[in-house]
C-alpha positions as CSV (number, residue, x, y, z in Angstrom):
1,M,-39.8,-0.7,-1.5
2,K,-36.4,-0.6,-2.1
3,R,-33.8,-2.8,0.0
4,I,-31.1,-1.1,1.9
5,F,-28.6,-2.9,4.3
6,I,-26.5,-0.3,6.1
7,D,-22.7,-0.1,7.2
8,T,-22.1,0.3,10.3
9,N,-20.6,3.7,9.4
10,V,-23.5,5.0,8.1
11,I,-24.8,4.4,11.6
12,I,-22.2,6.1,13.5
13,D,-22.5,8.9,11.5
14,L,-25.9,9.6,12.2
15,L,-26.2,8.3,15.6
16,A,-23.1,10.3,16.5
17,D,-24.0,13.7,14.5
18,R,-20.5,13.3,12.2
19,T,-20.9,15.6,9.7
20,P,-20.7,16.2,7.0
21,F,-22.2,12.7,6.6
22,A,-24.4,12.7,9.1
23,D,-26.9,14.5,7.0
24,H,-26.9,11.9,4.3
25,A,-27.2,9.4,6.6
26,A,-30.5,11.5,8.6
27,I,-32.1,11.2,5.0
28,L,-31.8,7.0,4.5
29,F,-33.1,6.7,8.1
30,Q,-35.9,9.3,7.3
31,L,-36.8,7.4,4.7
32,A,-37.1,4.1,6.1
33,K,-39.3,6.2,9.4
34,E,-41.8,7.2,6.1
35,N,-42.0,3.8,4.6
36,K,-40.4,4.8,1.4
37,I,-37.3,2.6,2.1
38,R,-36.8,-0.8,4.3
39,I,-33.7,-0.2,6.5
40,F,-31.7,-4.0,7.6
41,V,-28.4,-3.6,9.1
42,S,-26.3,-6.3,11.0
43,A,-26.9,-6.9,14.7
44,I,-23.1,-6.9,15.3
45,S,-23.5,-3.0,13.8
46,F,-25.5,-2.1,17.3
47,N,-22.7,-2.4,19.3
48,N,-19.9,-1.8,17.6
49,T,-22.0,1.5,17.7
50,Y,-22.3,1.4,20.9
51,Y,-18.8,1.1,21.8
52,I,-18.5,4.2,19.7
53,L,-21.7,6.9,21.4
54,R,-20.4,5.3,24.6
55,K,-16.9,7.0,24.1
56,V,-18.5,10.6,23.6
57,S,-22.1,10.4,25.3
58,T,-23.7,9.1,28.4
59,H,-24.8,4.4,28.5
60,K,-27.9,6.4,28.9
61,K,-28.2,8.7,26.1
62,A,-26.1,5.9,23.4
63,I,-28.9,2.5,24.1
64,N,-31.7,5.6,23.8
65,L,-30.3,6.9,20.7
66,L,-30.2,3.0,19.5
67,S,-33.4,2.1,20.6
68,E,-35.2,4.9,18.1
69,I,-33.3,3.2,15.2
70,E,-34.1,0.1,16.9
71,E,-37.7,0.6,16.2
72,Y,-37.6,0.7,12.2
73,V,-34.6,-1.3,10.9
74,G,-34.4,-5.5,9.7
75,I,-32.6,-6.7,12.2
76,Q,-30.0,-9.5,11.0
77,E,-29.5,-11.7,13.7
78,L,-25.3,-12.7,13.3
79,N,-24.9,-17.3,12.9
80,R,-22.1,-19.8,11.8
81,E,-22.5,-19.3,8.6
82,I,-21.5,-15.4,8.5
83,I,-18.7,-15.9,10.9
84,G,-17.5,-19.0,8.9
85,K,-17.7,-17.4,5.4
86,S,-16.5,-14.1,6.5
87,L,-13.3,-16.1,7.7
88,K,-12.4,-17.3,4.8
89,S,-13.9,-14.0,2.5
90,G,-9.6,-12.5,2.2
91,F,-11.7,-9.0,2.7
92,N,-9.4,-6.9,5.0
93,D,-11.3,-5.9,7.3
94,F,-13.6,-8.3,9.3
95,E,-15.8,-6.5,10.4
96,D,-16.6,-5.3,6.8
97,S,-16.8,-9.0,5.7
98,I,-19.6,-9.8,8.6
99,Q,-21.1,-7.3,7.1
100,Y,-21.4,-8.3,4.1
101,Y,-22.5,-11.8,4.7
102,S,-24.7,-10.3,6.9
103,A,-26.5,-8.9,4.2
104,V,-26.2,-11.5,1.7
105,Q,-27.9,-14.2,3.9
106,L,-30.9,-11.2,4.1
107,G,-31.5,-11.8,0.1
108,N,-32.9,-9.8,-2.2
109,I,-30.9,-6.3,-0.6
110,D,-30.7,-3.9,-3.7
111,I,-28.2,-2.0,-2.2
112,F,-25.7,-2.0,0.0
113,T,-25.0,1.5,1.4
114,T,-21.1,2.3,3.5
115,R,-18.6,5.2,3.0
116,N,-15.8,2.9,2.5
117,V,-17.3,1.5,-0.6
118,K,-13.6,0.9,-1.9
119,D,-13.6,-2.1,0.6
120,F,-16.6,-3.8,-0.6
121,K,-15.3,-4.2,-4.7
122,K,-16.1,-8.5,-4.9
123,S,-19.2,-7.1,-4.2
124,E,-22.0,-9.0,-5.8
125,I,-25.3,-6.3,-4.4
126,P,-24.7,-2.7,-5.7
127,V,-22.3,-0.8,-3.1
128,L,-22.6,2.9,-3.4
129,S,-22.0,5.9,-0.7
130,P,-25.1,7.5,1.2
131,E,-25.1,10.3,-1.0
132,T,-25.1,8.2,-4.3
133,T,-28.1,5.6,-2.3
134,I,-30.3,9.3,-2.6
135,K,-29.8,10.8,-5.1
136,L,-30.6,6.5,-6.7
137,L,-33.9,6.7,-4.8
């Protein structure tokens, strides 16, 4: 079974129904629900997604949406090692570095899926867009 690490922007696409990106995100999460792939996310994705959802929705709805995906994704805890590597990484976006080193620490990740593929040029994990990930699967 493929192990896919999902960047926060893909989660937000799904839960905020950002068109046209929500369709590809929905396919990935549906595959995880059907146990055809394993999805992993960083713990930081939950607070970042909540922050965005709360701008366009109520607290209760944002929490309910996050609770739905929490049931079938693996969550990488944020820890000192991830923060340390992220601070020294040279990434232009600190949050991206946290996402990346969360995936690295999990190990055995087959694909890192993000809409910001260009931000992960030095990745040792294959980095693909949601659309390309679906085509590969």
